[in-house]
C-alpha positions, 0 to 999 in steps of 0.5 A: 500500500502506498502512502495516503495522498493528502492533496489532489491537484488538477491542472489546466495547462497552457504554454505560458501559464497553468491554472490549478485547483487543489483539494485537501483530504483534511477538508480544508478550503480548496486552493485555486492558483495560477502558475507559470509553466516553468521549472522553478514555478513548479518547484515552488508550488510543490513545496508550498502544497506539500507544506499546506497538505502535510503529506504527499501531493498528487497532480494530474493534467490532460494530455496535449501539446505541452507533452510530458515535460511538466510531469517530469518536473513535478516528479523530480520534485518528489510529487506524483503526477499522472497525464490523463486521456482527454477523451475519457474524462467524465463529463455532464452532457448539459454543461455549456460553460467551459473555463480553465478554472472549471476544467482544473476543478473537474480534473481535481475532483475526478482525480480524487475519485479515481475516475481518470484514465492515465496515459502511459508516458514515454521516456525522454529517449523513447519520445525523442525516437518517436519525434524522429519517426513523426518528423519523417512522416511530416516531411513526407506530407510536405513533399506530397504538397510540393508535388501537388502544387507543381502539378496544379500549376502545370494543369492551369497552364495546360502543360503535360508531358506527351505520352507520359505513363506516370509522373515523377519518373526521371523522364518527367523530371527532365521534362520539368527542368526543360520547360520554358516559361513565357512570363517571368513570374511563372518561371520564378514560382515554378523554380521555387516549387521545384527547389522546395521539392528537391530540398524536401527529398534530400532532407527525407533521405537524411532523416531515413539514414538517421532512422536506420542508424537509430534502429540498429542501436539499443534498445531498438535493434533486437525487436526491430529485427524480429518485426522485420521478419513479418511480411510487409514490415521493414525498418520504417514500419517496425520503428513506427510501431515500437516508438508509438507502442512505447512500453508495449509490456502494458498490453496484457492481451492482443485485444488491448493492443488492437483497441489502442490502435483503434482497430476495434469497431465502435459499438452502440448496442441496446436491448436485443439490437447489436449495432457496430460502427466504424473504427477510429480513435487510438493511435493513428500513426501505428494504425496507418502503417499496420494497415499498409502492411496488411495489404501485402497479405493479399499476395500468395505466401512466399519469401522473396529476396528482400524478406529472406535477407531480413530474416537472416540471423533471427531466432527460429521462433520468430521465423515460425511466427512470421510464417504462421502469420503469412499463411493465416492472414492470406487465408483470412484475406481471401476468405473475407473477399469470397464472402463479398466483404468490402476490400477496405474492411477486409484489409482492416480485419487483416490489420487487426489480426496482424496486430495480434501477431505483433503483440505475440512477437514483442512479448517474446517466445513464451507466447508463441504457442497461444498466439493464433487463438489470441489473435 
């Protein structure tokens, strides 16, 4: 049993300042305060509340753009702090007034009543690796937008490569650089778009190299090697899954992982009726790469050159698990297609089961025997 909490504090955080509400166990008057979101202000507040409460103080705040640094500051001062999921906060349907003060008060009361769902925080090392993966994904989006701007400009000017069967090939790029523009303004804008595209592609290569180097270091290298044995999973997908699923040991069953990924259908059932809806919520970054990997299981099971190279030197139990996943998911894919299911729904169902195999691989060889049923 831990030491009894004598003060529960809810924080409504902001970039410059945070508004807080403290509830004391001894029944003394609640304490409202404002605090600069800075390390020294946190230190003073924790000491002040600890003296006033005469015992342990526990803080909470909603997960958001301020991240986990505030939690680390509070814990470094000897107090406990949890970051909670905003979507799972208890609330009243009729509430129409929302202020920082009310939010902090509601958080403090829910924290005292143990009605909050804690978000598992990453370590600074895990968060840094996750930001590298997400930064690469942001850059991919920037490149996509640069390409769209170029194509839109060409479309407005009625320009297209004669006989072209695709864009962004070497021939297409040579044609782009050979274009002669009638107006100087068009030339300047087009050159700027093209420069932004080339710079983005070069930066993408650099981030890809850094990500590959990181994947070959501890604590990532072993599990990255395991996951790469699965069909459709290479270094980028493996690192995305591992950084987004930081602390994967907390998922006790495959279903918990599937729910975290947002691959479980929503449900709104009542009485004798069962109504299931769309998937959603969860971690969209991990879900996206898992759905992309699921498309590979439409192809006949086999081990190609690249997959064979990825499997070299990996444990036998991992290879057996990967082979089992390939056979089962391929059968699952085409069985659902034969039943007339929509292809997108089929891919989602296969991605959900693939998540079960990933859970088993990350847990280690002890779960190998029971994975098929759990998935």
